[in-house]
C-alpha positions as CSV (number, residue, x, y, z in Angstrom):
1,M,0.0,0.0,0.0
2,I,1.4,3.4,-1.0
3,K,1.8,5.8,1.9
4,V,0.6,9.3,1.0
5,S,2.3,12.1,2.9
6,M,-0.6,14.5,2.9
7,R,-2.8,16.0,5.6
8,L,-5.9,18.2,5.7
9,F,-6.0,21.0,8.3
10,Q,-7.9,24.2,9.0
11,R,-6.1,27.5,9.9
12,E,-7.4,29.9,12.6
13,N,-8.9,32.1,9.8
14,G,-11.3,29.2,9.0
15,I,-9.8,28.3,5.6
16,W,-8.9,24.6,4.9
17,Y,-5.4,23.7,3.6
18,V,-3.6,20.6,2.4
19,E,0.0,20.0,3.4
20,F,2.2,17.8,1.2
21,G,5.3,16.3,2.7
22,R,7.1,18.9,4.8
23,G,6.1,22.5,4.6
24,K,4.4,22.6,1.1
25,K,0.9,23.8,1.5
26,R,-2.0,24.7,-0.7
27,S,-5.1,26.7,0.3
28,L,-8.4,25.0,-0.6
29,R,-10.1,28.4,-0.5
30,T,-13.1,27.1,1.5
31,R,-14.3,27.1,5.1
32,N,-16.8,24.3,4.4
33,K,-15.5,21.0,5.8
34,A,-17.4,18.8,3.4
35,E,-16.1,20.8,0.4
36,A,-12.6,20.7,1.8
37,I,-12.7,16.9,2.2
38,R,-14.0,16.5,-1.4
39,L,-11.1,18.7,-2.7
40,Y,-8.6,16.9,-0.5
41,N,-9.6,13.5,-1.9
42,K,-9.3,14.9,-5.5
43,L,-5.8,16.3,-4.8
44,K,-4.8,13.0,-3.3
45,R,-5.7,11.2,-6.5
46,E,-3.7,13.7,-8.5
47,Y,-0.8,13.3,-6.1
48,L,-0.7,9.6,-6.6
49,A,-1.0,10.0,-10.4
50,G,2.0,12.3,-10.4
51,R,0.0,15.2,-11.8
52,L,0.3,17.6,-8.9
53,L,2.6,20.5,-9.8
54,I,2.5,22.1,-6.3
55,L,5.2,19.6,-5.3
56,K,7.6,21.3,-7.7
57,E,6.9,24.9,-6.7
58,E,6.2,27.1,-3.8
59,Q,2.7,28.1,-3.0
60,K,1.7,31.6,-4.2
61,T,-0.9,33.6,-2.5
62,P,-2.5,36.6,-4.3
63,L,-2.7,39.8,-2.2
64,S,-6.5,39.9,-2.6
65,E,-6.8,36.3,-1.2
66,F,-4.6,37.1,1.8
67,T,-6.4,40.4,2.5
68,S,-9.8,38.7,2.4
69,S,-8.7,36.0,4.9
70,Y,-6.8,38.4,7.1
71,L,-9.7,40.8,7.4
72,E,-12.0,38.0,8.4
73,W,-9.6,37.2,11.2
74,A,-9.1,40.8,12.1
75,R,-12.9,41.4,12.4
76,E,-13.1,38.8,15.1
77,N,-9.8,39.4,16.9
78,L,-9.1,43.1,16.8
79,A,-10.8,46.2,18.0
80,Y,-13.4,47.4,15.5
81,S,-11.6,50.7,14.9
82,T,-8.3,48.9,14.3
83,Y,-10.1,46.4,11.9
84,R,-11.7,49.3,10.0
85,K,-8.4,51.2,9.7
86,R,-6.5,48.2,8.6
87,A,-9.1,47.3,6.0
88,Y,-8.8,50.8,4.5
89,I,-5.0,50.7,4.4
90,L,-4.8,47.2,2.8
91,K,-7.3,48.3,0.2
92,R,-5.3,51.4,-0.6
93,F,-2.1,49.4,-0.6
94,A,-3.5,46.9,-3.2
95,E,-4.7,49.8,-5.4
96,S,-1.1,51.1,-5.4
97,V,0.9,47.9,-6.0
98,G,-1.7,45.7,-7.7
99,D,-2.9,42.2,-7.0
100,L,0.6,40.6,-6.9
101,F,1.6,37.4,-5.0
102,I,2.5,38.3,-1.4
103,Q,5.5,36.1,-1.8
104,N,6.8,38.6,-4.3
105,L,6.4,41.7,-2.0
106,S,9.5,43.6,-1.1
107,T,10.5,46.9,0.5
108,R,10.4,48.4,-3.0
109,H,6.6,48.0,-3.1
110,L,6.2,49.7,0.3
111,D,8.5,52.5,-0.9
112,Q,6.2,52.9,-3.9
113,Y,3.1,53.0,-1.7
114,I,4.5,55.5,0.8
115,A,5.6,57.8,-2.1
116,D,2.1,57.6,-3.5
117,L,0.7,58.6,-0.1
118,L,3.1,61.5,0.4
119,A,2.3,62.7,-3.2
120,T,-1.4,63.1,-2.2
121,G,-0.5,65.4,0.7
122,V,-0.6,62.8,3.5
123,S,1.6,63.8,6.4
124,R,4.6,61.8,7.4
125,N,2.9,60.9,10.7
126,T,0.0,59.5,8.8
127,A,2.3,57.6,6.5
128,N,4.0,56.1,9.6
129,T,0.6,54.9,10.7
130,H,0.1,53.1,7.4
131,I,3.6,51.5,7.7
132,R,2.7,50.2,11.2
133,H,-0.6,48.7,10.1
134,L,0.9,47.0,7.0
135,K,3.8,45.5,9.1
136,A,1.3,44.2,11.6
137,A,-0.9,42.6,8.9
138,F,1.9,40.8,7.1
139,T,3.2,39.5,10.5
140,K,0.1,37.4,10.4
141,A,1.0,36.1,7.0
142,V,4.3,34.8,8.5
143,D,2.4,33.3,11.5
144,W,0.1,31.5,9.0
145,E,3.2,30.2,7.2
146,L,2.2,31.9,3.9
147,L,5.5,33.8,4.1
148,K,8.9,32.5,5.2
149,E,10.1,36.0,6.0
150,H,8.3,39.3,6.6
151,P,8.8,41.5,3.5
152,F,8.7,44.7,5.6
153,A,10.4,43.6,8.8
154,R,13.4,46.0,8.4
155,Y,11.4,48.9,7.0
156,K,11.9,52.0,9.1
157,L,9.4,54.6,10.0
158,L,9.8,58.0,8.4
159,K,11.7,60.6,10.4
160,V,9.3,63.2,11.8
161,Q,10.0,66.5,13.6
162,Q,8.7,66.0,17.1
163,K,6.6,68.9,18.5
164,P,5.7,69.6,22.1
165,P,2.1,68.3,22.8
166,A,-0.6,71.0,22.5
167,F,-2.7,71.5,25.6
168,L,-5.1,73.9,27.2
169,L,-4.3,75.9,30.3
170,P,-7.0,76.3,33.0
171,N,-8.3,79.7,31.7
172,Q,-8.5,78.2,28.2
173,I,-10.5,75.3,29.5
174,E,-13.0,77.8,31.0
175,K,-13.1,79.6,27.6
176,V,-14.1,76.4,25.8
177,L,-16.7,75.6,28.5
178,G,-18.1,79.1,28.0
179,V,-19.0,78.4,24.3
180,I,-20.5,74.9,24.9
181,D,-24.2,75.5,24.8
182,S,-25.3,72.2,26.3
183,P,-24.8,70.8,29.9
184,E,-24.5,67.3,28.3
185,W,-21.6,68.4,26.1
186,Q,-20.0,70.3,28.9
187,F,-20.0,67.0,30.8
188,I,-18.4,65.2,27.8
189,F,-15.7,67.8,27.5
190,K,-14.9,67.5,31.2
191,L,-14.8,63.8,30.9
192,F,-11.9,64.1,28.6
193,V,-10.1,66.8,30.6
194,Y,-10.4,65.1,34.0
195,T,-9.6,61.5,32.9
196,G,-7.1,61.8,30.0
197,M,-9.0,59.0,28.2
198,R,-8.7,58.5,24.4
199,L,-11.7,59.2,22.1
200,G,-12.4,55.5,21.6
201,E,-12.2,54.8,25.3
202,V,-14.8,57.5,26.1
203,A,-17.1,56.2,23.3
204,N,-16.9,52.7,24.7
205,L,-17.3,53.6,28.4
206,Y,-20.3,52.1,30.2
207,W,-22.0,53.0,33.4
208,R,-21.0,49.6,34.8
209,D,-17.4,50.9,34.5
210,I,-18.1,53.7,37.0
211,D,-17.7,52.9,40.7
212,L,-18.7,55.9,42.6
213,R,-18.4,54.1,46.0
214,R,-14.7,53.5,45.3
215,G,-14.3,56.6,43.3
216,I,-12.8,55.0,40.2
217,I,-13.4,54.5,36.4
218,T,-12.2,51.3,34.9
219,V,-11.1,51.6,31.2
220,R,-11.7,48.1,29.8
221,K,-11.1,48.6,26.1
222,A,-7.8,50.4,26.1
223,K,-5.6,50.8,23.0
224,N,-3.2,48.1,24.3
225,Y,-6.0,45.7,25.4
226,Q,-5.0,46.1,29.0
227,S,-7.5,47.6,31.5
228,R,-6.5,50.5,33.7
229,V,-8.1,52.4,36.6
230,I,-8.5,56.2,36.8
231,P,-9.5,57.9,40.0
232,I,-12.6,60.2,39.7
233,H,-11.8,63.9,40.0
234,P,-14.1,65.7,42.5
235,K,-15.6,68.0,39.9
236,L,-16.3,65.1,37.6
237,R,-17.8,63.1,40.4
238,E,-20.4,65.9,40.8
239,E,-21.4,65.5,37.2
240,L,-21.6,61.7,37.5
241,E,-23.7,61.8,40.6
242,A,-26.1,64.2,39.0
243,R,-26.7,61.6,36.2
244,Y,-26.6,58.4,38.4
245,P,-28.1,55.8,38.4
246,A,-28.0,55.0,34.7
247,V,-27.4,52.0,32.4
248,G,-25.8,51.5,29.0
249,K,-23.1,53.8,27.6
250,L,-22.0,56.8,29.5
251,V,-21.9,58.8,26.2
252,R,-24.6,57.9,23.7
253,Y,-22.8,59.3,20.6
254,S,-20.4,57.7,18.1
255,K,-16.7,58.5,18.0
256,D,-17.1,60.5,14.8
257,Y,-20.0,62.6,16.2
258,I,-18.1,63.3,19.4
259,Y,-15.0,64.4,17.5
260,H,-16.8,66.8,15.1
261,R,-19.1,68.3,17.8
262,L,-16.1,69.1,20.1
263,K,-14.1,70.4,17.1
264,R,-16.9,72.8,16.5
265,Y,-16.7,74.1,20.0
266,F,-12.9,74.4,19.8
267,V,-13.2,76.6,16.7
268,E,-15.9,78.8,18.4
269,A,-13.6,79.2,21.4
270,G,-10.7,80.4,19.2
271,F,-8.7,77.2,19.1
272,P,-9.2,75.9,15.5
273,E,-5.9,73.8,15.6
274,L,-6.9,71.9,18.8
275,R,-7.6,68.2,18.4
276,V,-9.8,66.1,20.7
277,H,-6.6,64.1,21.5
278,D,-5.1,67.3,22.8
279,L,-7.5,67.0,25.7
280,R,-5.6,63.9,26.7
281,H,-2.4,66.0,26.5
282,T,-4.1,68.6,28.7
283,F,-4.9,66.1,31.4
284,A,-1.2,64.9,31.4
285,S,0.4,68.3,31.0
286,L,-1.5,69.9,33.9
287,M,-0.7,67.0,36.2
288,V,3.0,67.3,35.4
289,M,2.9,71.0,35.9
290,A,1.3,70.4,39.3
291,G,4.3,68.2,40.3
292,V,2.9,64.7,39.6
293,D,5.8,62.4,38.7
294,L,6.0,61.0,35.2
295,K,5.7,57.3,36.3
296,T,2.3,58.1,37.8
297,V,1.2,60.0,34.7
298,Q,2.3,57.0,32.6
299,E,0.1,54.7,34.7
300,L,-2.9,56.9,34.5
301,L,-2.5,57.4,30.7
302,G,-2.0,53.6,30.1
303,H,1.3,54.1,28.2
304,Q,3.2,50.9,27.9
305,D,6.5,52.7,27.0
306,Y,7.8,55.2,29.4
307,R,9.4,57.1,26.5
308,T,5.9,58.0,25.3
309,T,5.2,59.8,28.6
310,E,8.6,61.6,28.6
311,I,7.2,64.2,26.0
312,Y,5.7,66.0,29.1
313,A,9.1,66.1,31.0
314,H,9.8,69.7,29.9
315,L,6.7,70.9,31.8
316,A,8.2,69.9,35.2
317,P,11.3,72.1,35.6
318,D,10.7,72.6,39.3
319,H,10.2,68.9,39.8
320,L,13.5,68.2,38.0
321,Q,15.3,70.9,40.0
322,D,14.2,69.2,43.2
323,A,15.6,65.9,41.9
324,I,19.0,67.5,41.2
325,R,19.1,69.1,44.6
326,K,18.8,65.6,46.2
327,L,22.2,64.6,44.9
328,P,24.3,63.7,48.0
329,L,27.3,65.9,47.1
């Protein structure tokens, strides 16, 4: 009896594959088990008859096929905002480089894509966001053994001139509050200023995450998928108690609506360049200026890398002077 070195298996993306010998694989392009078994048996007959060319060449995966499989996986495993951003970037990348085999991708293709982006007026910061998302997507192609090596593993981010974070001073915060014509939106604005939460975190905050007895807010859907706890500021507590008890989402609007509504108030207050994310910088900057150490600020913001928090170091000259004076000389 002839021993056939073949096996049928299903990847985590749901698609069935056949492996021949050691490491040679072919996608059956189906998630249906019965269909996969039928195709597997057909391939086995071709294998025995010596008509299967895949044994003589490496598997090739079109970019469109990988993108389809990857996005199905991403929809189930990543935050929706990340999935949506990655879907947009992969689509735009394919439009730039064409539906080539991912095994043929090289840094030249990413160079071409980034050049196309910059030519349309996209900022270098935004281009770096695209690079990060593409590198993350093709890491999964390596995990799935579609690629032996990551085509963009050594691709470096573009150099960007770092600017100090923009933030509001207390009198400017009052100026914005003065133009907000709704108590509800004054509350939403204060929620950003007194917690330092990201836009997505505010949009995904539920009343069950508010513990008034202990005086804490639990951020469950953070950017790095790790929960963190933020103490409730006394002024914010007053606002929360006035609305308590309640169920469901704390803020009933979408991310996009929150962003555009607050931007409108920033313009009316005379701060047209201010971004919603700058309210997070406001939270951090005012704490550092009040003498809070950077490690504490890092914990409250949920930064994994301390270097990210160090952008606020220049705001604490007195704090740094105190540290220097403690030298035992």
